[in-house]
N, C-alpha and C positions, 0 to 999 in steps of 0.2 A: 687129308683129314681137314675138316672146317677150322678155320682161325676163329679163336674166341675174339668178340669185339668189345670195344668200350661201350659204356651205357649210351653215349651220344650217336655212336655209330650204329647200334641196335635201333635206336628209335628211328634214325633214317631209313634205314633198311624196312622198318615195319611201315613207314610212311610211303616208301616208294612201292612197296608191295601192294599196300592198299589202294594207291594211285592208279596201279595196274588194272585193278577192277573198275574204278571210276572213269578213268579217261586213257584206255590203252593207247599205245601209239599203234597207228594203223600201217599194216605192212601192204607195200606196193604190189600190184599185180604185174609181174614182171615176164610172166610167161604166157603164152597163147597155144591153143591147139595147133595152130598153124606150124608151129615147131616140130610137131610130131606128123605133120602131113595131113592133118584132120581139117575137114571143111566144118565150119561151124557158124552159128549165128548169135549175134549178140542180143540178148534178151532182157527185158525188165518186167517185173510182176510186182504186186502187193504182197506183203505178209497180211496175215489174218488181221492185223489192226491198222493197215495201210500204209505201213512203212515201205518206201520203195526199195526193192532187192534187184541188184545186176547180176547176170550170170550169162552162161554159154549154154545153148542147145547144139549138141553135136548128133546129126542124124545118122542113122543105119538103117539098112533095108531089111527091117524086122519089125514085130510087133511087141517088142520088150524095152522097157525103160529102167534105167539106174538113175536115181537122184542121189547126189553127193552132198553131203553135210560136213564141213571141215572144222578143225579144232580151234580153240581159243587163240586168238592174235595172228591167226593164219587168215588166207582167203582162198577162193577157189583154185589159184594157181600153186599154193603152198605157202613157204616162208623162207626168205633170204637170210637165214641164219649165220651164212658166211660173210654178211655185210654188218656194219654198225647200224643202228645200235642194238641189233637183235644178238650180234656175236657176243657183245659184253653181258647181255641180259642173260643168254642161255648157256653161255660157254662154260660158266662155273659148275653146270650140271651134266657137262659132257656131251650136250646137243649144240655143237659149234658148227654143224654142216648144213647145206642147203636141203630143203625138203621140196621137191618138184613133182606136183600131182598130175602134170599134164601127161607122162607116160601111163599113168593108171587109166587116163581115158583112152589112150590108145589101145591098152590091152581090153578094156572092155569093149571097145567099137570093134576090134578084130574078132572078138568072140561074139560078136552080133547083137550087141546093145546100143540101143540110142542113150544118151548121157545127158543129163540135165545137172550142171554144177554152177553154184552162185555163191555169193558173198552173203554170210549172215549179217545182221544189223550192225552197225558202228565198226564194221571191219570191211577192209577192200574198198570197193566202190559204192556199197550199199548206204542207203539212209542213215543218219544219226537218228537214235530214239531213246527215251527213257533217260535223258540227261546225259546220253553217253555211256552209261553204265552197262557193264558185262555183268550178266546175272547167272551165269553158270547153267543156262538152259531153261530158267524160268520163263523169261519173256522170249527168248530166242525159240522157244516152242512156237511162237506165231510165225515164224520164219518157215520153219518145217511144214505147218500147216498150209502156209500160203503156197509153198512149192508144189505141194499135193494138189490144192485147188487149181493153180495154174497149168498143170498138166492135164488135169481133168477138163480144162476149158479149151485146149487147144484141138484143132480139128485133127491134127495128124497124131496127136498122142492120147487123146480122150479114151480110146478103147484098148490102150496097151496095158500089158501085165507090167506092174511095177514093183522094183525092189528098192530099198534103201541101203546106201552105204554111208554110213556114219561114224565120224571119227571124233573121240574126245567130247569136246563141247558140242558138236553136232549130234553125237549119241546121247548125251545128257539131254540135249533139247528135244530129241525124239522120244526119249522116256517121258520127258514132260509134256510132250505134245499127246502123247497115247493116255496120259491121265487127264489132260484138259478135254480132249475130244476123240474117245474110241471110235466113233462111228467114222470119223475121216480115214480110218486105216483099213475099211472095209475091203478096199481094192487093192491092198499091199500084200504081195505074197510071201515076202521075206525080209529080214533085216541082216545087215552086216554091220556089227558093232566094233569098231577098233578103239580100244583103250579109252571107254568111259571112265570116270574118276570121281571121288568124293573130295569135295574141296578141303575137308579137314584133314584128309589123308595126303593130297599132294603138297599143300601148303606147309603143313607140318614136316614134310621132308625137305621143302625148299628152306625153310627156317634153319634147319639142322645144316643143311649143305653152306648156307651163307653165314653160319657161325653165330646166329641168333639164339638158335635153341626152340625146339618144339614147345617148350613149356609157356612161350609167349604166344601161343596161336591164339588165346583167348584175347589178347591186346590185339592181335591182327584182325579177329573177328570183329571187335568193337569199332575199329577204324573203318572196316568195310560196310558194316552197318550203318555208320553215321554218314558215309560218304555215298552209299548207294540206296540205302532204307531196305536193304535185303541182306541180311546175315547169312552165316553159313547154314543154320538150321532151317531155313525157308528156301533153300536151294536145293536142285536135285542132287540126290547122292546115290548110295548103292540100293537103299531101300525103294526107291523110285522104279527099278528095274522091274518090280511085281506088276507094274501096269503093261507090261509087254504081253502082246496075246498073238503074235506072229512067229513063225521060225525064225530062230535067231542063231547067227554064228558070231560067237563073242572071242575076241583075241587082244592079246597085248604081250608086252616084253616082260617075261617072268621076274626077271632080276632089275627090272626098272628102277633106277637111282631115285626116281620121283614118286614112286607109288610102293604098295605092298600087294604080294599076290592075293591077301586075304579080302581085298577090295573087290577085284574082278570075281572071285569065287563066291562071294556073298551074292552079287548080281546075279550070277548064273543060277546060284541056289533059288532065289526068290522069283526068277522069271515064271510066270504062270503058263507054261506051254512045254509040251513033251518033246517036241521037235527042236532041240538046241543042242549047241555044241561050244564048248569051251576049248580053244587052242592056245598054246605058247609060243612065243618068239624067244629062242634060247641062244646062248653065247654072246650076249651083248648086255650092258647096263644102260643103253642109250634108249630114251624113249623114242626119239626120232627114228630108231631103225624099225620101231613098229609101224610108224607110218609109212615107211618104205617097203614094208614086207611084201604088199601085194605085188608090186612092180618087179620085184626080186623074185619071188616065187608065187605066182598068182594061181597056181593049180587048185589049191584047196578051196579058196574062194570061189573060182570059177566052176568047180564042181558042185559047191553048195548052190550057187545061183541057177546052174543048169537043171538042178534037180527041182528046183522050187519055181523056177521061170524058164520052162523049156520052149523051145521054138513052137509056134502055134499055141501058146498057153491060152486058157481061158480069159475073157475080158475081165475088166476090174471088178464086176460085180459076181463073179463066180468063184473067188478064193475060197478055200475051206481051211479051217485052222485046225491044227492036230493038238489038242489039249490033254 
């Protein structure tokens, strides 16, 4: 049960949480594809607005490409939540173990997919932008658009069939990018969206867990607005999923201590596409288990990808949308 805080302690927590949106601690890129025996290329490319993004390209002998977009505070390699300060930050929520995304890339590579994984702005090794503020996908959408443009510009990937694997902030940013420039997704065959979330949902739960109380959510929102110029109402939330126009596999932890099932269910409801699926990870309340689900039980996602991005798939300009 959360501990009730003093008024001063509650104010300190609110300030600290707001600061996480303004100047988040960058997590280090501690893993590389070499640890899983993968050859890879260090790459850099611009976001839609010119911010330099750093990433890896992992080649495979195929005409299929998966672009990976990571959660808030993470980077392309994951998050070392077993180390400080991330252990203290996330430990109270039950997420005190490392998330390593590199095994995901091995699974995708072995299934025959090229992989492009990169750090979103203000995270990992990518450039700083927007005063360092994290905007829950609103401006990170420019990174998603930049990754698509980069894939289209490379001689070896420009004709590949593309799928997106977007987690949390990466998924919110994908929704925002689909709203901002729908035409940029004409070459995208499908989306795997892991645990996108509405700020007011997740931050309300965090406030409860930390003993401040969800009734202080508006106080947090005001701090975020003052610090970043972008309050919660102007950030991607469940309603932004209505801009999705590609087949989408949506999944998350059903009993996630940081969210509510209704948030994902609303996203699934408003997605304007017939070919969609909502799947739940059960038996845990740790959000991080949702991020690790693919490497533990990859088959459902691999089957989805195989159906929409089969070997010898048509080129980028020949995707059909089932709506």
